[in-house]
C-alpha positions in Angstrom: 109.3 84.1 81.2 112.4 83.2 83.2 112.3 80.1 85.2 114.1 79.5 88.5 114.5 75.8 89.2 116.8 73.8 91.4 119.3 76.5 92.3 116.4 78.9 92.8 114.8 76.5 95.2 117.9 76.1 97.3 118.2 79.9 97.5 114.5 80.1 98.4 114.9 77.8 101.4 117.8 79.8 102.6 115.8 83.0 102.2 112.9 81.5 104.1 115.2 80.5 106.9 116.6 84.0 107.1 113.1 85.4 107.3 112.2 83.0 110.1 114.8 85.0 112.2 112.5 88.0 112.1 109.3 86.1 112.6 107.9 84.8 115.9 109.0 81.2 116.2 105.4 80.0 116.9 104.1 81.8 113.7 106.5 80.4 111.1 104.5 78.7 108.4 106.1 75.2 108.9 105.2 75.1 112.5 101.6 76.2 112.1 100.9 74.1 109.0 102.2 71.0 110.6 100.4 71.5 113.8 97.0 71.8 112.1 97.5 68.9 109.7 94.4 66.6 109.8 94.3 62.9 109.8 91.8 60.4 108.3 89.5 60.8 105.3 88.2 64.3 104.5 85.0 65.1 102.5 86.3 68.5 101.5 89.4 70.7 102.1 89.3 72.3 105.5 91.1 75.6 106.1 93.1 76.0 109.3 92.2 79.6 110.5 95.0 79.6 113.0 97.5 79.0 110.3 95.9 81.6 108.1 96.0 84.3 110.7 99.5 83.3 111.9 100.8 83.8 108.4 99.0 87.2 108.0 100.3 88.4 111.3 103.9 87.2 110.6 104.1 88.7 107.1 102.5 92.0 108.1 105.1 92.4 110.9 108.1 91.2 108.8 107.6 92.6 105.3 106.6 96.3 105.3 105.9 98.6 102.3 106.6 96.1 99.5 107.3 98.4 96.5 107.7 96.2 93.4 110.4 97.1 91.0 112.3 99.2 93.6 114.0 96.6 95.8 117.1 95.6 93.8 117.5 92.9 91.2 115.1 90.1 92.2 117.5 87.5 90.7 120.2 88.5 93.2 119.2 88.8 96.9 122.7 90.1 97.6 122.1 93.1 95.4 123.1 96.2 97.4 119.8 97.9 96.3 117.8 95.1 98.1 117.0 97.1 101.2 115.9 95.5 104.5 112.4 94.1 104.7 111.4 96.7 107.2 112.1 99.3 104.5 110.9 97.4 101.4 109.9 93.8 102.1 109.0 92.9 98.5 111.8 90.5 97.7 111.7 88.8 101.1 107.9 88.4 101.0 108.1 86.6 97.7 110.8 84.3 98.9 109.0 83.5 102.1 105.7 82.9 100.3 107.1 80.5 97.8 109.0 78.7 100.5 105.7 77.9 102.3 104.4 76.3 99.1 107.4 74.3 98.0 109.1 73.2 101.3 108.1 69.8 102.5 108.5 71.0 106.1 105.6 73.4 105.5 103.5 71.5 102.9 104.2 67.8 103.5 105.1 65.3 100.9 102.8 66.6 98.2 104.8 69.9 98.3 107.6 67.9 96.7 105.6 68.1 93.4 105.6 71.9 93.5 108.0 74.0 91.4 108.7 77.7 91.6 109.0 79.8 88.5 109.8 83.5 88.2 108.3 85.6 85.4 110.3 88.8 85.3 109.1 92.0 83.6 109.8 95.7 83.8 106.9 97.9 84.8 106.3 101.3 83.3 107.1 104.6 84.9 110.9 104.5 85.1 111.3 101.6 87.5 114.9 100.6 87.9 114.5 96.9 88.6 112.3 94.1 87.4 109.0 93.0 88.9 108.1 89.3 89.2 104.9 87.3 88.7 106.2 84.5 90.9 104.4 81.2 90.5 104.3 77.8 92.1 103.0 74.9 89.9 101.8 71.4 90.8 101.2 69.5 87.5 98.0 67.5 87.2 98.1 63.7 87.0 95.4 62.9 84.3 94.7 66.3 82.8 97.8 68.4 83.2 97.0 70.5 80.1 94.2 72.4 81.9 95.1 74.8 84.6 93.5 76.3 87.7 95.0 79.7 88.9 94.8 80.8 92.5 96.2 84.4 92.8 96.8 87.4 95.0 98.9 90.6 94.7 102.0 91.1 96.9 102.9 94.7 96.5 101.3 97.9 97.8 103.5 100.6 96.3 103.0 103.2 99.0 104.6 106.0 96.9 104.5 105.9 93.1 108.1 106.3 92.0 107.1 108.1 88.8 105.4 110.7 90.9 108.2 111.0 93.4 110.6 111.4 90.6 108.9 114.7 89.7 110.5 116.3 92.8 113.8 116.4 90.9 112.3 117.7 87.8 111.9 121.3 89.1 108.2 121.5 88.1 105.8 122.9 90.7 102.4 122.1 89.1 100.0 120.8 91.8 98.7 118.3 89.3 101.9 116.7 88.0 104.9 118.3 89.7 106.3 118.7 93.2 103.0 119.4 94.7 101.6 116.2 93.4 104.7 114.3 94.6 104.5 115.8 98.1 100.8 115.0 98.3 101.2 111.4 97.2 103.9 110.9 99.8 101.9 112.5 102.7 98.7 110.7 101.7 100.3 107.4 101.0 100.4 104.3 103.2 104.1 104.7 103.8 104.7 103.0 107.1 101.8 100.6 106.8 102.0 96.9 107.0 99.4 96.3 104.2 97.7 93.7 106.4 94.4 94.3 104.6 95.3 95.5 101.1 97.7 92.9 99.8 98.8 90.6 102.5 95.3 89.3 103.5 95.0 87.8 100.0 98.5 86.4 100.1 97.7 84.7 103.4 94.5 83.2 102.0 96.4 81.6 99.1 98.7 79.9 101.6 95.8 78.7 103.7 93.8 77.4 100.7 96.9 75.7 99.2 97.7 73.9 102.4 94.0 72.9 102.9 94.0 71.4 99.4 97.3 69.5 100.0 96.0 68.2 103.4 92.8 67.0 101.7 94.7 65.2 99.0 97.1 63.6 101.5 94.3 62.5 103.8 92.4 60.8 101.0 95.4 59.3 99.2 94.6 61.4 96.1 96.2 64.0 93.8 95.1 66.9 91.6 93.6 65.9 88.3 94.4 69.2 86.7 97.4 71.5 87.1 97.3 73.9 90.1 99.1 77.3 89.7 99.4 79.7 92.7 100.7 83.1 91.7 101.4 86.5 93.1 100.4 89.0 90.4 103.0 91.7 90.8 103.0 95.4 90.2 99.3 95.6 91.0 99.8 98.9 92.9 101.0 102.2 91.5 98.9 105.1 90.5 98.8 106.4 87.0 98.3 110.1 86.2 94.5 109.6 86.5 94.8 108.3 90.0 93.8 104.7 89.1 95.9 101.6 89.6 98.0 99.9 87.0 97.5 96.2 87.5 100.6 95.6 85.3 101.4 92.1 86.6 98.0 90.6 85.8 98.1 92.1 82.4 101.6 90.8 81.8 100.5 87.4 82.9 97.3 87.2 80.8 99.0 88.6 77.7 102.3 86.6 77.8 102.0 83.5 79.9 98.9 81.8 78.6 99.7 79.5 75.7 97.8 79.9 72.4 97.2 76.2 71.8 94.6 73.8 73.2 96.7 72.9 76.2 97.7 75.3 78.9 94.3 76.9 79.1 92.7 78.1 82.3 89.4 76.6 83.5 89.3 78.9 86.6 90.8 82.1 87.9 90.4 82.6 91.7 91.7 86.0 92.9 92.1 86.8 96.6 92.0 90.6 97.0 91.7 92.7 100.2 90.0 90.5 102.8 89.1 90.6 106.5 86.5 93.3 106.5 84.0 90.7 105.3 81.0 88.8 106.5 80.4 87.5 109.2 82.4 90.2 111.1 80.5 93.3 112.2 81.7 96.9 111.9 83.9 97.5 115.0 82.5 94.3 116.4 79.1 95.6 117.2 75.8 96.2 115.5 75.5 99.5 117.5 78.5 101.5 116.7 79.6 105.1 116.4 76.7 107.4 115.4 74.4 104.7 114.3 72.4 106.9 112.0 69.9 104.1 111.1 68.9 103.7 114.8 68.1 100.1 114.5 71.4 98.3 114.3 73.8 97.8 111.4 74.5 94.5 109.6 77.8 92.8 109.1 80.5 93.7 106.6 79.7 92.9 103.0 81.8 90.5 101.0 82.3 91.4 97.3 82.3 88.4 95.0 82.8 89.7 91.4 82.6 87.0 88.8 83.3 86.8 85.0 80.2 88.4 83.5 77.8 86.0 81.9 77.4 88.3 79.0 79.2 91.4 77.6 78.7 94.6 79.7 80.2 98.1 79.6 83.3 97.0 81.5 83.7 94.1 79.0 82.2 95.3 75.8 81.8 93.3 72.6 83.6 95.4 69.9 84.3 92.5 67.5 86.4 89.4 67.3 88.9 89.1 70.1 87.3 91.8 72.2 86.5 91.1 75.9 82.8 90.7 75.3 83.3 88.4 72.3 85.6 86.2 74.3 83.0 86.0 77.1 80.3 85.1 74.6 82.6 82.4 73.1 83.1 80.8 76.5 79.6 81.4 77.8 78.9 77.8 78.7 82.0 77.4 80.9 81.4 80.8 82.5 77.8 79.8 83.4 79.0 76.5 84.8 81.7 78.3 86.9 79.0 80.7 88.2 76.8 77.9 89.3 79.7 76.0 90.9 80.9 79.2 92.7 77.4 79.8 94.1 77.2 76.2 95.3 80.6 76.4 96.9 79.7 79.6 98.8 76.5 77.9 100.1 78.5 74.8 101.1 81.1 77.1 102.9 78.3 78.9 104.8 76.9 75.5 105.8 80.3 74.2 106.9 81.1 77.3 108.9 77.7 77.5 110.4 77.9 74.0 111.7 81.3 74.7 113.1 80.3 77.9 114.9 76.7 76.9 115.8 75.3 79.4 113.3 76.1 82.3 115.5 78.5 85.3 115.5 79.8 86.9 118.7 79.9 90.7 118.9 83.2 91.4 120.7 83.1 95.1 121.1 82.1 95.7 124.8 80.5 99.1 124.1 77.0 99.5 122.9 75.4 102.5 121.2 71.7 101.9 121.0 70.7 105.3 119.6 72.4 108.1 117.7 74.1 110.4 120.2 73.8 108.1 123.1 76.8 107.6 125.4 78.3 104.1 125.2 77.1 101.5 127.7 79.3 98.5 128.5 77.7 95.1 128.0 76.9 93.1 131.1 79.9 90.9 130.6 78.1 88.3 128.5 79.2 88.6 124.8 76.1 89.0 122.7 75.7 86.9 119.6 73.8 87.3 116.3 72.5 84.5 114.1 74.9 83.9 111.2 75.7 81.8 108.2 72.1 81.4 107.1 70.9 81.4 103.5 69.4 84.8 103.9 72.7 86.2 105.0 74.5 84.6 102.1 72.1 86.3 99.7 72.4 89.6 101.5 76.1 89.8 102.3 77.9 87.4 99.9 76.0 87.5 96.6 77.8 86.6 93.4 77.7 89.5 90.9 79.0 90.2 87.4 82.1 92.3 87.5 81.0 95.7 86.2 83.9 97.9 87.2 87.0 95.9 86.1 89.1 97.5 88.9 91.2 94.6 90.1 93.5 92.0 88.7 90.6 90.0 87.4 90.2 92.3 84.4 93.1 90.9 82.4 91.7 87.4 82.8 88.0 88.2 82.3 89.1 90.0 79.1 90.2 86.6 77.8 86.8 85.0 78.7 88.3 83.0 81.5 85.8 81.8 84.1 86.6 83.1 87.6 86.1 85.5 90.4 87.7 88.1 92.7 86.7 88.0 96.4 87.3 91.1 98.5 86.1 93.0 101.5 85.0 96.6 101.7 85.8 99.1 99.0 84.4 102.5 98.5 80.7 101.7 98.0 77.8 103.7 99.4 75.3 101.0 98.5 76.8 98.0 100.2 79.1 99.4 102.9 77.7 102.5 104.4 74.7 101.9 106.8 72.7 104.9 105.8 69.0 105.2 105.1 68.0 106.0 101.5 67.1 109.6 102.5 70.6 110.4 103.7 72.4 112.7 101.3 75.2 111.5 99.0 77.5 114.2 100.6 77.1 112.4 103.9 77.7 109.0 102.3 80.9 110.3 100.8 82.3 110.2 104.3 81.3 106.8 105.6 80.9 106.1 109.3 83.3 103.3 108.8 84.8 102.9 105.4 87.9 102.0 103.5 89.7 104.7 101.6 91.0 102.5 98.9 93.1 105.1 97.1 95.4 105.5 100.1 95.2 101.9 101.5 94.1 103.3 104.9 91.0 102.9 107.1 88.8 105.8 107.4 86.7 106.5 110.5 84.3 109.3 109.8 81.7 111.0 112.1 78.5 110.7 110.1 78.7 114.2 108.7 80.3 115.6 105.5 83.9 116.4 105.9 85.4 119.7 104.6 86.1 119.5 101.0 83.7 116.6 100.3 80.7 117.3 98.1 78.9 115.8 95.0 78.2 116.8 91.5 75.0 118.7 91.1 74.5 118.1 87.4 75.7 115.7 84.7 79.0 116.4 83.0 80.5 115.2 79.8 84.0 114.3 78.7 85.8 117.5 77.8 83.9 119.7 80.3 86.0 121.9 82.5 83.0 123.3 84.6 81.4 121.0 87.2 78.3 121.9 89.1 78.7 120.9 92.8 76.3 120.6 95.7 78.5 122.6 98.0 81.7 124.7 97.8 82.6 124.7 101.5 86.3 124.6 102.0 87.0 124.3 98.2 89.8 126.5 96.9 91.7 127.0 93.7 94.7 124.8 93.4 93.3 121.9 95.3 93.6 118.4 93.8 90.3 116.5 93.7 88.9 113.1 92.8 85.7 113.0 90.8 83.4 110.0 90.3 83.2 106.4 91.6 84.6 103.1 90.7 86.2 102.7 87.3 85.1 106.2 86.3 87.0 107.9 89.1 89.4 110.5 87.7 91.9 113.0 89.2 91.7 116.8 88.6 92.7 120.2 90.0 90.5 123.1 90.8 91.3 126.3 88.9 88.5 128.4 90.3 85.6 128.0 92.7 82.2 129.6 92.1 78.8 129.1 93.6 77.0 125.9 94.6 73.9 124.1 93.2 72.6 123.0 89.8 72.1 126.7 88.9 75.4 127.9 90.4 78.6 128.5 88.5 80.2 125.5 90.0 84.0 124.8 90.0 86.4 125.1 87.1 89.0 122.5 86.5 92.5 123.1 85.3 92.1 120.4 82.6 89.1 118.9 80.8 87.4 115.8 82.2 88.3 112.5 80.6 85.0 110.9 81.3 81.3 111.7 81.7 79.8 111.7 85.2 76.2 111.7 86.4 74.8 114.1 88.9 75.3 113.0 92.5 78.7 111.4 92.4 81.4 112.3 94.8 83.8 115.1 94.4 86.4 115.4 97.2 89.7 117.1 97.9 92.5 114.5 97.9 94.5 116.4 100.5 91.6 116.3 103.0 92.3 114.1 106.0 89.0 112.7 107.4 88.5 112.0 111.1 90.5 109.1 112.3 92.6 108.3 109.2 94.3 105.1 110.2 97.1 103.0 108.7 96.7 99.5 107.3 98.2 97.6 110.2 97.1 94.2 111.6 95.9 95.9 114.8 93.7 98.3 112.9 92.3 95.5 110.7 91.3 93.6 113.9 89.8 96.7 115.3 87.6 97.4 112.3 86.5 93.8 112.1 85.9 93.2 115.8 86.4 96.4 117.9 89.7 95.2 119.5 93.3 95.3 118.2 93.9 91.6 118.8 92.6 88.5 120.6 93.6 87.4 124.1 97.3 87.8 123.1 98.8 90.3 120.7 99.6 87.6 118.2 96.1 86.1 118.3 93.2 87.3 116.2 89.9 88.7 117.2 87.1 86.3 116.5 85.6 88.6 114.0 88.7 88.9 111.9 89.5 85.2 112.1 86.1 84.3 110.8 86.0 87.0 108.1 89.2 85.5 106.7 88.2 81.9 107.2 84.9 81.9 105.4 86.0 83.0 101.9 89.1 80.8 102.2 86.9 77.8 103.1 84.5 78.1 100.2 87.3 78.9 97.8 89.1 75.7 98.8 85.8 73.8 98.3 85.4 75.3 94.8 88.9 74.6 93.7 88.7 70.9 94.8 85.6 70.4 92.6 85.5 67.9 89.7 85.3 70.8 87.2 88.5 72.3 88.5 91.4 70.6 90.2 89.4 67.4 90.9 91.0 64.4 92.5 92.5 61.1 91.2 94.3 58.3 93.0 97.8 59.2 94.0 100.0 58.4 90.9 102.2 55.3 91.0 104.0 56.5 87.8 106.0 59.6 87.0 104.0 62.8 86.4 105.3 64.5 83.2 104.8 68.2 82.5 106.6 71.0 80.6 106.3 74.7 79.9 107.9 76.8 77.2 109.9 80.0 77.0 108.4 82.1 75.6 105.0 80.8 76.6 103.6 82.3 73.4 106.3 82.1 70.7 104.3 84.2 68.3 107.3 86.0 66.7 110.1 83.4 67.0 110.9 80.0 65.7 113.2 79.2 68.6 111.6 77.8 71.8 113.0 76.5 75.1 111.2 73.5 76.6 111.5 73.0 80.4 110.5 69.7 81.9 111.7 70.6 85.4 108.1 70.4 86.7 108.1 66.6 86.2 108.4 64.3 89.2 108.5 60.6 89.9 105.7 59.0 92.0 107.4 60.1 95.2 107.8 63.7 94.1 111.5 63.5 93.3 113.1 65.0 90.2 116.6 63.5 90.8 117.4 60.7 88.4 114.6 61.4 85.9 115.4 61.2 82.2 113.6 63.2 79.6 112.8 62.4 76.0 111.4 65.0 73.5 109.6 64.6 70.2 109.1 68.0 68.6 106.6 66.7 66.0 108.9 67.7 63.0 110.9 64.5 62.8 113.5 65.6 65.4 114.0 64.4 69.0 116.1 65.4 72.0 117.0 64.4 75.5 117.5 66.5 78.6 115.4 68.3 81.2 115.7 71.7 79.5 116.2 71.9 75.8 116.0 74.5 73.0 114.7 73.8 69.5 114.4 75.9 66.4 111.6 75.0 64.0 111.9 75.4 60.3 109.0 77.7 59.9 105.7 78.8 61.5 103.8 75.7 62.7 101.5 74.2 65.2 104.1 71.8 66.8 102.7 68.8 68.6 105.5 68.5 71.1 105.6 65.3 73.2 107.5 64.7 76.5 108.3 61.4 78.2 109.8 61.8 81.7 110.8 58.9 83.9 113.4 56.2 84.4 113.8 52.6 83.6 110.6 51.3 82.2 108.3 53.8 84.0 107.6 57.0 82.1 105.0 59.7 82.4 103.8 61.4 79.2 102.6 64.9 78.3 102.0 66.8 75.0 101.3 70.4 74.2 100.5 71.9 70.8 102.7 75.0 70.6 101.9 77.7 68.2 105.3 78.7 66.9 106.0 81.7 64.8 102.4 82.8 64.3 101.1 80.0 62.2 97.8 80.3 60.2 95.1 77.8 60.0 93.7 75.5 62.7 95.7 73.8 65.5 95.6 70.0 65.4 92.9 68.4 67.4 94.9 67.2 70.3 92.9 66.9 73.6 93.0 69.8 76.0 94.3 67.6 78.8 97.5 66.8 76.9 97.0 63.0 76.9 97.6 60.2 74.4 95.8 57.3 72.8 97.1 53.9 73.9 98.9 53.4 70.6 100.5 56.8 70.9 101.5 56.1 74.5 103.1 52.8 73.6 105.2 54.3 70.7 106.4 57.3 72.7 107.3 55.2 75.7 109.2 52.8 73.6 111.1 55.6 71.9 111.8 57.2 75.3 113.2 53.9 76.7 115.5 53.6 73.7 116.4 57.2 73.5 117.4 57.6 77.1 119.2 54.4 77.5 122.8 55.0 78.7 
């Protein structure tokens, strides 16, 4: 962990100002946030959809590509390898995002309590520069020792650098050499804005954060628990099997969560790809291209994947410390979070329904009533469909156990942390593709409207199987090289293919092609399968380009959500996309504000004390750095504060940032008093130093004190900081 405090914040504001030069003036975060700030008491946080979309639009236009670990030294914006944001906008996006969370001009007076920290790490695969799990923290007032994490991923890695590097190796293998590198470049999202995959989640974190701060401000309250908002970096980047690495989330979960009773996470809320979600309709109409069902197609499906309530194949129980065992150990909290999540979604549906009269307009002016029919324009009156009802919630936004562990949530669910990931369409025949049960899987493999997640592009098919797309015709086992297939049309030796679905998807190469069917000779792979696959799963050629392969731009995202590239003006959203973004943001804000999570207490009239350590888990060292730079006085100011430390081993120190070496492995009950004059805020954290054995002392999870402890520490702080 490497923290970036006062000097980093000054640099951040400069960076945000520089970014504003490339953003439309009316869409800079400070302008839209301030314009939508509510007044008067609020029952719940209320998301501002105009601010949300304005941020998404602005970031999509300003920060293209975003390859983590390939944009110069993130500690030095002047590094000559920090290329312009229209070539690689990773550094600039991070600076802009953090500025919207910490700058009072954007977030109001409560943003003064926010502190940015940068957690640098080097990802695998030969990356030259560090990645960064950048984080903004607002410490809780009465239970700072418990944390709520709101997260998204900032990068999209259009071309995996480890694959591209093979071009220089001289190898020509279609699987691992130049052919693979060329294919990954041509099939990548190079040139895309990443409006859907990546930036939509980033924009939601901004909107939810500002809704929470507005709610606290309007009610004269403050978070009870500590709020952390984080961009989990290095989420994108294909491995040799074609799957994604999710290195930033793994780094965070393994290295940045303390081992003691304080610093634990009561909720993980992950915003993934959003916008192709309920209540928007496919292309803005229930009757769209080749409507094979003949009776209208429902709205987009919203995936809400929660921590499993019991071990499952994605989170198995293989003994103490395993994912399943951790889930079992925290089952009560996980069950409570599941109930709270479902209640928040219901409340969000009710709030949005009341706001929009329980109706959803279908904006696409073309109507396809029957398969094969020519389009007929609507009469000019935009049709509407009933929306936001309880039946729709159950059908299109159910809460499910996470069974595939494909996204950043895996690292946190492995630890048994309650939480969820919310996202829009992925590759899913069951939930996304509007086909009757009798339609073949080969047809479903080319959705009428779908999202080709492995290239971060939108895919508009034509309702028929595309060349090179088929399914397995028999079960296969790990180690097999022969795969029975339903069809061999347009398959050829040397072609790269993907086999399977979800977490079981793997990459291969065809060595030879035989005959089709369960009794045919099938296809032979160049290398054995790593996994078993059932009959009927997709097998498709990675080089195949389906009809209408479209890049991930803000215009295409609007089009798929509503049938138009934008609203009345180019910088305005379609109604479908606006509402598809607003609904999950609204219920997420409601959930986070709940008493079991951030909660609310009266605005503090005393300093708020809080510290973190480097390393966060000092398992193999006796030397620890303690940083109280998160602390603030009652007005959100750090200037003039004094800091007194008691390390629990008979030694004390003063100063905002101090380093202490312990005599041996220990559970250190470290106490901080931060304030000035006679007013001090207090916080404690039991730090597991050097891998101690035994049981940690029974200090409360909130990091608070008994009255006698408070009096003694405050008296010592007044004496120790007297100058």
